[in-house]
N, C-alpha and C positions, 0 to 999 in steps of 0.2 A: 477731803479730797481737794487738795490744793490745785493739782494740774491734771485734769482728766485726759488731756491729750497725751501726756507723758505716759500714763498708765496704759492707754490704748496702743501707743507705739511699742511699748515694752511687751505687751501681750501679743501683738501681731508678730513681732520679731521672734518670740519664743515658739509660736505655733509654726511659723514658716521655716524654721530650722530643722524641722522633722525630716528624716531621711525618707526617700521614696520607697514605697512598698511594691513588691512584684505583684502583678495581677494574676489571678488564677484563670486558666482557660475556661471558657464557658462549657465546652464539651471536649472529651478526650477521644481522639480517633483510635480505633482499635485495629485498623488495617483490614476490616471486614469487607470494605468496598473492593479492594484489590483482589481479595480471595473470591468474592462473588463474581467479579468481572472475569477472572481467569476461568472460573467454572462455566460461565456463559460462553466464553470463547471456545472452550474445549467442546461443549455441546454443539455449538454452531459449526465448528470444524468437522466434527464427526458426521453431522447431518449433511454437510456439503460433500464430504468424501463418499457417503452413501449414494448421493444423487449422481456424482461423477462416475462412480463404479457402475451404476445402473445404465448410464449412457454408454459406457465402454462395453458392457455386456450385451447391450442391444445392437451393437455394431461389431460383431466378431470378425468381419472381413477387414477391419482396420487394425494395423499393428501399432498399438499404443505404446509409447515409451514414457516411463516415469523419469522426470528430471531430478537432479539432486537439489533443485531449488523449490520443489514442492508443487510442480504442475505436471500435466500430461500433454503429450503431443503425438501427432502422426504426420507422416509426409504424404502430401498429395502429389508432389513432384520432387523427387530426390535426385540430386546431382552427385554422382560418384567420383567423377574425375577431378574436379576443382577442389583444392584444399583451402582456399582463401575464405576466411571468416572475419567479420568485423571486430576490431579491437578499439580500445580507448582512443578517442579523437578522430576516428574515421567518419567520413560523411557518407551516410547511406540513404538510399532512396527505396521506399517500400510502399506497397499497397496493402491495405487491411480493411476488414470489416468486423464489426463487433455485434454479437448477439448474446442473449441470455441462454441458460441451459435448456430452455424449452424450445429454442430455435427462433425466437422472435428477434428480428433485427433491431438493434439499438442505433448503430451508426452504419450507414451504407458504405460501400467501398470508397475508400479515400486514399489519395496519394499523399505521402508525407516524406519530407527530408529531415533527417535527424543526425545530430553529431553525437556519436556514441559516448555515453556517460557524462556528457557536458550539458545536456538539456533535460528538461522535465519529461518523463515518460514513466508510466507505472511500472513497478518492479518486475512483474511477471513478463511483460512484453519486452522490457529492456534485456532481461536475461535470456528470453527466447530468441531474440534477434542475434545474440552472440553465438547461437548454435547453428545459424543458417549460412548457406553459401549463396552466391549470386544465382538468380533464376530458380531458386527453390521455392516451393509453396508448402507451407506447414499450417496445420490446424492445431491451435493450442487450447487447452482447457485450464483456466486459472481459477483456483479457489478465491474467495473474496479478499482474504487477507493479503494476497500478493497481486490482486487487481486494484480496485479503488478503495477497498476496505470500508471502514466505518463511515467515512465522509462522502463516499461516492465521488462523482466528478462535478457535482454541483450543477448539473445540467440534466442529462437524460438517464444517467446511471445512479441508482439510489444506494441506500445503505446496505452493506454486506451482500452484494450481488456477485455470484460467481459468473465468469464470462467465458465465451467461446470466441476466439479470434482467428480468422483465416488470414494468413499473412503471406505475401509474395515479396521476396527480397529482389529488387530489380538491379541494383547497382551498388558497389562499394568503391568509394574514392578514398584511397589510402592517405593517411596523414603522413606527411614527409618530415615532420618535426622530430 
């Protein structure tokens, strides 16, 4: 062994020239989580629809309307003459209160100014406001998936809570753009 450093350098060079090997995954996802989640959501949706149907059956004097967006509503005060409804960019002023399906109030009557489709508002209420005319009052029943859904509002509304919202549209300021 004339030069041990030369042999060591030659050995390290040979070992370091090896091509990298692909690592195998530790576990393989089968997609079962998504299937289970979809099944849970279907069951939750069916349960909420039964609860909403029982509310509607217990109030036969109300004329409930099913919207194409997946919620139900009835007019407390309907305006027949005016055809003005809010559209994208209009600034609206409305009052609303929020309760759960048992009627327990979550948020008391609150006045809100909102720019249609340009500010944050949960899906159901945003679509419900588009159906209203100035000075109309409507009671909406929203399943949880178009209310605050899985996350809630991170304040008073919890996970997967269907809501009843009583809304009065006070004013529409048309966008002139």
